Phi, psi and omega in degrees: 000134180284130179292159181279339179204161175239152179224153179253175183292344179270002177091003178282142181241140181231124182286142173271123180297156181297340178277358172102003179247163175239139184259113179247021177294137177275169182298334182275355181261136179236143181302329177055242180264036176299154181303132177275167176304322180294319178295319180296317179297319179297316180295318181298316180291316183294310181292323179296338179280354175090007185297330181251022182303322178301328176291313179299322180296319180292322177296323177296321178296317181289340181264000183302132179088351180287142177269323179234120178241126176245156179227112180270111189089046191287339183060232183280358180083010183301307183292321179297314179300322180286335184277344185284129175283189188295335181234003183286154173244151183236152176233117179263122179244128179199155180273350181263115177292332179295319178292320185288340172299324177283318182300323181297338180255000185289335182198141182294344181250029175251131169259138185243127184229124174284117183207155179266118182297335180281348180258171173305130183283144180280058183222139180292162179295138168051053179238348187263130177279313179227130178244113179274146178213091190253111180051044187222163178296157182237136177238089190303315184297316180289323178298316179295324182294318187276342181284144171296158180306327179256016181283171182227133169269130179240115180255147173234120181230149181286144174273171182301332183262008183298129178066024170280144008270010182300322181303315182284314186288325184257359180068038180285166177299136182268151178279132176303131180298335179258029182304319182296319179293321179291329176299310180298320180294324181293337179267356175059215179267006186276344184228144175245137180292129181252325181205148179211132178229136171261114182259118183225137177196165179251143177233145176266116185243128170284174183299324179297314180293325176298315178299324180291313183292328175287318185284347183264354184242190184298335179292347178297337182274358185238150178287143179271145181283329184231136178293146180300329180298344179278351181276158170300154180227103005277173177235141178278125185237136180273130172251123183219111181227157176250120178254118186235131174260133184235141173251140181286139175268353187271000000 
């Protein structure tokens, strides 16, 4: 049963919303470009259709045996729910309360907390076995703090060919060619690469699924150059991501 409120050691109390999440955003944090209800609905439908299942399957393999799995930038909790083993518990962290309403229902052993990944995370030191970070911002110092000494950070980032030919045909945001280098730089000297897999596959997407994959990501904030209706139906789309496991040096 979900408690009605949470409290900290300083005596502060935080109510749990009826949708199952708790909001720990501070006054200086603003949702900004947090996922909107429309983006959340698109992501929920697209991921629920199984289009990214190979990514979720690999994350589950890397999380095997973990007791506590957290997801920084968890969105709807899809990947976190799939990563939890038979006895593991999960913590979904995201700045979008709309996304966390879904995350709170994604798995019975997920706790959902509205929090800013760029700020200190509402997590104790060295308690997380696996920390997922899927297409989301990274806070290296906080990630290192919350991970156990033998814990692992698992990042998922798009490759140069991700979502082609949609990127070209619809004028979507392009992936930086030096994305891999910037990923390593963003983690500084605090993490060492332990494992890396390039997961690539093709999916056949109808126009509805194309609208969902476009509408659930950063390109949702930008106007498209070409209408989706001009594409073949269905269209073959390339999925290309880099899944990297990191160990903390701190």
